[in-house]
N, C-alpha and C positions, 0 to 999 in steps of 0.2 A: 495225515491226520488233520482234520479241520479244527484248529485249536481256538483261534481267536477271531480277530476283528473285535477288539474290546475298547470300551470307552474309558478315558482317563480324565477325571475331573476333580482332583483334590483341591481343597481350598488353599493349601500351601501354608496356612498359619496354624501352628499347633495350639497356641492360646494367646490371649491378650492381657496385658497389664496396663490398664488405662489406655493411653494413646500408643504404647509400645507393643509391637507385634513380635512374638517369638515364632519365627518361621522354621519349617523343616530345613530349608536351605542354610539358614544361619546356624541352626543347631548342628548340622553336619559339618560345617566349617569348624565350629568349636570342638566337636568330637575329633576332627582330623588333627587339630593342634594338641589336644590332650593325649591322644594315642601316640602322636609323634614324640611328645615329651617322654612318655614311658619307654618307647623304643630307644630313644637316645640315652635315657638314663641307664638302661641295660647295657648299651654299648660303652658309655663312659665308665661305668663300673668295671666292665670287662677289661678296659684299657687303662684303668687307674687314673682317670681324669677327675678333677674335683667337681662337686655339685655346684659350687659357686660359678664355675665356667659354664655349666649347663644352663643355669638360670639366666645368665647373661646372654647366652646363645638363643634362648627361647624368645627373649625380648627383641633381639636383632632380627630373628627370622619372622616373627609375627608381624612386626612393623613393616619390614621390607616386602614381604609377600603380599600383604593386604594392600599396601600402597602401590606396588608394582602391578598387581592384578587389576586394580581400579584404573590406574593411568594407562595401562595397556589397552583396556577396553575403550577408554575415551579416545585415545589417539590412533589406535589401529582400526577401530571399527565404527565409531560414532562421533567423530569430531564435528561433523556438520551440525549435529544437534547441540553438543556441549559448548561449542564456541559462542552460542547465544544463551547458555544456561550455566555459566561458570560456577555458580554457588552449588550446583548439584553434583559437581565432580567429586567433592570430598564430604558432602553432607548426605545423609540417608533420606532424601526427600525428592519429590518429583512434582513438576508443575501439573496441576489438575484443576480445571476450571470450576468444577462443582464440589471441591473439597475444602476443608478447613483444618489447618495444621495447629494442633494443640488448642483448638477452639479460639485461636487468636489471629493467625495469619491466613487470610483467604487465598485461594488459588493454588495451594500446595497440599500434598499428602505425604505421610510418613510411609516409606517403602522398605526400610532396611537397606543394606548395601547389596544391590543387584548390579549386574553388568561387570563381570570380572574376567580377565583374559589370562590364560595359562602362560602364553608367551611373555607377557609383561611380568607375571609373577616369577618366572624362571630368571629373567634378566635381572630383576630387582633383588631376588634372593642371592644371586652370585655377588652383586655389589654389596649387599648387606653382610655377607660372609667375609668378603674382603676387608670391610671396615672392622668386623669382629676380630679378624686375625691380626689386624694392626694393633688392636688393644691387647690381645693375648698372644704375644709373639712366639710362645712356645708351641702353639697349635698351627700346623701348616694348613694352608687353604685346601690343597688337594686331599689331604688326609681327611679333613672335615667334609668336603664335598662327597667323597666316596662313602661316607656313612650317612649323611643327611638325605641322600637320594632314596634310602630305604623308607623312612616315614613319608617322604615327599610323594612316592608312588601311591601309597594307600590313601594319602590325603587327596591326590588328584582323583582317585576313584570316588571318594566321598563327595567331592564337589560335583562330579557328573551325576551322581545319584540325587543330589540336591537340585540340579538342573531339571531332572526328570520330575521331581515333586512340583517344581515351579512351572512345568509345561513350557520350558524354554530350550532353545537350541534343538528344536525338533528336527526330525528327518524329512526327507523328500516324500512326496505322495507315493503310496504303494497300494496295490490291490487288496481288498478286504480278505481275500483268501490266503494271503501270506500269514504264516502262523504267528508272527509277532506284530501284525498290523495293529496300530494304536490310533484311536481317534482322540486327539488332544482337543477337548472341547474348549479349553481356555487358550488355544493358540492365538497369539496376538495378531497374526495375519488372517487366519481363517475366521475367527470370531472375536474381534476386539471387544473390550468391556462395554464401550459406549454403544456398539451395535447390538450386543446381547440385551442391554437394558432397553434400548429403543424397540426391539422386536417383542420383548416380553412385557414391557411396561413395569418391570420391577424397579425398585428404588436403589438396589445395591447390586454390584457385579456378582456376588456370591449367590444371591437369590435368583438372578437372571440365569446364570449358568446351570443351577439346579433345576430350574424350570425347563430349560432346553433339554436337559438329560431325561427328566422324569415325567414331565407333563405331556400327555399325548397330543395336546393342542399344538405343540411345537415339534411334532415328529418330522415334518418336512424340513424344518430348520436344522434339526439334528442330522438328518440324512444328507444335508448339503455340505456338512463338514467332512473333509476327506480323511482317510486313514493315512498314517505316515509311519515311516521307520522310527522306532524308538532309539535313535542314534546315541542318545546319552547313555543308554544301557550297554550298547555295544562297546562304547569307549570305557565306561566305568568298569565293566567286568574284565576287559583286556588289561586295564591298569592293575586290577587285583592280581592277575597273573604276573605282571611286571614286578609287583611288590614281592610276591612269593619267590620269584627267581632271584631277585637281589638279596632278599633275606637269607635264602639258602646259600647263595654264593659267599655272603659275608661270614656266616657261622660255620659252614661246612667245607670251605676251600681256602686257599691262600691268595685268591685274587685280590683281596683287600690290601695285600702288601705291595701290589703294583700300583704306584700312585696314579690316580686318574682313570683307572680301568673301569671301576664300578660307576663312576660318574659318567664316563663316556658311554657305557652300556645303557645306563638310564636314559641319556639323551637320545640315543638311537632308538631304543625300544619305545619310549614314550611318544616320540614325535613321528615315528613310523606308524604307530597306531593312529595318532592324530591325523596323519596325512591320508591314510586309507579310509578312515571313518568319515572324513570330509566328503567323500564321494556320495555318502548317503544323507548328508545334512542339507537342509535348505540353506540358501545364502544368508550369511550373517552380516553382510555389508562389508565396508572397508574399501580397499583399493582394487578389488578384483575386476571391477568394470573397466579400469584403466589398463591393467596388465593382461586380462583375459586368460583363457586356458585353464588356470587353476583358481581355487578359492583363496581368499586372504589367509585363512588358516594354513593352507598348503604352502603358500609362498613363504610364510613365516616359519614353517616347520623345516624347510629345506636347509637353511643355514644351521639350525639346531642339530639336525642329523649329521651334517658334515663336521661340526665341532665335536660331536660325540665320537665319530669314526676316528678323528685325529687323536683324541685322548686314548682310544682303545689300542691303536697301532703304533703310536709314537715309540721310537726305539729307546730314547733316553728319558729319564724322569725330568719333568718340568718343575722347577722350584717355584712354587707359589705359596 
């Protein structure tokens, strides 16, 4: 069946409040944390843990995941840029010659927090949980990890759907006849904003991208943009199945009583998915040019998978 070859050109911003932009990506992050809280509330009530401890856990996980995801992107994928733009590491801004931040600071634009890495989020989340368990000494770290992986899996799916709305982390070029072939009009490599504005003479990126998609005058420009794999959707929907598997294993089996098993299974499933989807993604940068053979995401996934296998097959409980 000849299904697609379809154009994808969402603005990415749901609405604006003054200079603040509410993006689909940011909204999906918020939804992931809210849903995660409700899932963990159900688990805490089932295991007779106090809501005070859950509220504290929420703070630890939100801070550690967001910080780790951001720093992971900076150091694993884009340090060459950020070493000269240190203020942008933790501030939701980006240098832009023709922009004006808050009507006061020239040369910057408000972007929201973009550029987040799942490997960094995973590492930081484990560190955050370790600190949490030092505060609440009656909660064992592996016990908590075995339960937190359930909302983490669906959260990872939401993030990838957010990437799709942002037209980022796109896949490799594919023939138009492929049934999921997607032309990302806003792809930062195929049609960066400055180029779109120069070609169309429009004053804003949104107007320029809309002109490329809908104005027959720019049909040749539109045809020059290649179709790509929607790799974010491949990854996101696989993570939904990881979530379903972990959720059912927790509620329907006794595997949750083997310390570390669900955590290990999460690490294996999540990063095996990541490893294989990387074959369909265009390069995200990082150190792959130095090591060769595999992408940066694949190299980072290998130790995560091995850690997961260890926790699944270890003969004796590890007290953490």
